[in-house]
N, C-alpha and C positions, 0 to 999 in steps of 0.2 A: 599469750605471747606478745611481747612488745616489739614492734617492727619499726625501723627507720629507713626511709628511702634516701640514700645518699646520692644526690644528682637527680632531682625530681623535675626532669624535663618532660618531653611528651610520653615516652614509654614509662618512666618512673611514676609520673602522675597517674597514668592509667592503671598501672598495677597497684599503686598505693590507694587510689580512689576506689577501685574495685574491692580491695581487701577491707577498706573502711565501710563501704556500703554493706558488706556482709557481717559487720559488727567488730572487725578487727581493730586492734589498738595500734594505729599507724601515724607516724609523723613524716611529713615531707620536708626534706632539707634541700635547699637550693640557694644559689647566690643571685637568682634572678628576682630583683626586688619588685618589679611590676606584677610578676606571677604570684609572689608571696601576698602582695597587697590585695590583688583581685580575689585570691582564695580566702583571705582573712575577712574581707568585707562582704563577699557574696557567695562563698562556697566554691567548690570545684565542679565544673560542668563536664560530664562525660558524654560525648556524642557517638552514636553509631548509626548504621543504616536503618534501624527499626525503632530507636527511642532515644530520648535525651534524659539524662539523669543528673541530679545535683546532690553532692554530698558535702557535709560540714566536716572539715578535716584541718588539723593543725599544720601550718606551713611556716617555716622560719629558716634563717641562715644557719649553717652548721655550727658556727661559733656560739650561737645562743641556745643550742640544745644541751641540756645538762643531765639527761637521764641515761640509764644504762640499758640500752635496747638488747634484747636477746639475739637479734640479728640485724645487721645493717645490710641492705640490698644495694650494692654499689652499681650505679647506672650513669655516673658522670662520664664525660668524654675520656678516652684513654689517656690523653696527655694531661688531664686534670687530676688523675688519680693520686699522685703523691701529695699535692696540696690539699685535696679533699680529705685524705686520711689524716693529715696533720691538723685539720680543722676540727676533727672529732677526737683527737688523741686524749683529751681530758675526760671523755666518756668511756674509753676502752679499758678493759680488764683482761686478765688471762682467760676468762670464760667468755669473752665477746666472740661472736661469730660474724664472718663476712662472707657474703655471697656476691660474686661478680657475674652480672649478666651483660657485660659490655661487649662491644665489637672488638675483634682482633684476637690475638693470642698472647699468652705469657702473663696474663694478669695475676695469677696465683703468686708469681715471684715477687711482686710488689706488695701484695696483701700479706705475705708471709713475713715481710719486714716489720709488720705492725702487730699481728696476733700470732699465736702458735700455728704452725702449719696444719695441724689437725683440726683447727677450727675454720679453715678456709674451704669454701665451696665455689665451684666455677660452673658456668653454663652460658646459655644464650636464649634469646627470644626472637621469634620470627613474626611477632605482632607488628603490622604496619600502623603506626600511630603518628599523628601530627599535632602540634600545638598551634591551634587556629588563632588564638589571641591570649593575653594573660588570663589565666583562670579557666581556660577552655581547651580541652583536648578531644581529638576525634579519632576513632578507630576506622581504618580504611578497609579492613578485611580481617579474616581470622588467621591466627597463627599460633603454634605451640611454643612453650617454654620448657627447656630442658636444663637440669643441673644435677650435680652430684658432688661428693667430696673430692677435693683436689688430691688429698693424700689419705685415703681410707684406712690404710694400715696405722695411721697415727691418730685417728679420730677416737674419741672416747664414746661410751655408750650414750652419754648425755648428748653429745653433738649429733650422733646418728639419729637419735629420737627427735631432736630438734629439726633436723633435715626432713624427716618423715612428716612431722607435724606441720612444718611450713608448706610442704607440698599439698597435704590434705587441706590446709586452710586456703591455699590458692585455688584448689579445685572447687571448694565450697563457694568461693567467690565468683565462680564462673570463668575462671582462667584455665586454659588447657595446659596444665603443668604436669610434668613427669620427671621422676628420678630415673636417670639413664645410666646404665652400667658402662656404656661406651661413650662417655661424655666427651672425650677427646676427638672421637670421630665426629660427633655432632658439632663441636666447636669448629673443626677444620672445614666441615661441609658449609657451615655458615660464613667462615672466612673466604672460602672459594666463591660462594654466592655473592658476598659483598665486594670481593675483589673485581668481579665483573659488573654486577648490577649497579652498585654504588658509585664506582669510579666512572664508568661509561656514562651513566646518567648525569653525574656531576659535570663531566667534561662537556656534555652536550646540553646541560641545563634542561633536561627533559624529565617527564614523569615515566613511570615503568611502561605505560602503554606506548609511549613514543617510540620504543624500540621495535614495536610491530610494524611501524611505518617505513622502516628502512632495514631490510634483512641483514646487511653487513654489520649494522650495530649490534643486533642480537648475536651474530657470529663472533664479534669482538668480545662480548661478555663471556661466551663459552671459551674462547681462547685463554682469557685471563683466569678463568676458573680452572681450566686444565692445568695450567702452570702451577696454580696454588696447590692443587692436589698432588702434583708430581713432587713438590716440596714435602707435603705431608707423608707421602708414601716413602720418601727417602729418610724421613725421621722414624719410620716404623709404624706409622698410624694407619689403620685400615680404613680406606676410603672407597667410595663408589661414585664414579663420575656420573652415572645415570641418575642417581638420586639428586645430585646437584643440578643436572640439566632439568630434571622434573620440577625442581624449586624455581628455577629461572622461568620455565614455561608458565608455571602457575602464577608467578608474580606479574608477568607481562599480561596474562589473560584475565586474572581475577583481581589484581591490585593495580589495575591500569592507571587510576587517577592518583595513586600515591606517589609523593616525591620522596625518593630515598633520602636518608639522613644527611648524606653529603651535599645533596642538592639544597635541602633546607638550610644547611649551614652557610653555603655559598650565597644564597639569596638573602640571608640575614647578615652577610658580611662577617661571618664567624669562621674561625679555624676549623678544618675538617679533621677526620680521623684517618687520613690517607697514609700517614706514616705508620700507624699501628696495623694497617691492613695491607695495602699493596707495598708499602715501604718495608714492612717486616717480611713479606714474602720474598722481596728482592734480596734483602739482607741474609735471610736463612738460605735462600737458594745459592748465594755466593759461597757461603760457608759449607754447603753440601755438594757444590758442584753441579747445581741444577739450573739450567738456563731459564730466565724469566723475562724475556725481552718485552712482551706485551705489558706486563705489570710495571716494568721500568718506565715505559713510555707514559702510561696512565698516571703513575706516580708524578712524573715530571709535569704533565699537563695540569693536573689538579693543584700541585704546588704553585704553578704560575697563576692559576685562577685565584688561588688564595691571595697571592700578592696583588692581584688586580682589584680585590675588594677591600683591601686594608686601608 
């Protein structure tokens, strides 16, 4: 199976590097030139709490990729998706499959503009990964990855077989990957988690563990998550608030040193995904008549923070 990671930042590099270490045919696609240069000259370094590993893996800009991958794992920022897909348009066929593991909701709608709806997979990952420097990424704790077909009723037997083979290959590479029948529930649980953890930590510029130092901060995370799940429930998605609260508690206790992706973005003077998470919750809440005042405030504060680092 030929795999390309479209958006090989921290998480994408970890997944791609892990697959490559296990013998997978993987290419990292990114627009980050220092990251490409470091990987090309020295290899990709994967750090975790117990070991350091290095893998030789091909990294390039999407425009220079000319092969027809069996599956493109999409991990670029949500606002980058249209441009990222356009950059690999020359590689896509009616048989190409796309798997979004991005933050936020609604990515399948964008992907379905590029390949047949039956070839689209959606999911998310809870792995806390950071890019320490070009060519070096570090895993700050364990976390599962869930995915499934976006429109199973439209998927061919070949696409179903590809989904299962990809999951098996990820598992063989040491990644906690699962095909989940309730993938929309998983996605909304992650959205609710991120609406709280990512946005509050970004507003405060703190790591996960910093929330334990000021209990009202952790309560603010819970309030944002509750609003997100209220929106999901209004859409007919089955959700469990205790599951999300457990995710929050686990992240604060066991991923204490990890800086959420929005924090990493602000510290690096990059645009965040606040629009695709808290902003989307506010938008869908307005459409459904669900109040989301906490998410609205967090969205505003982080958008102001983006302006401050531009």
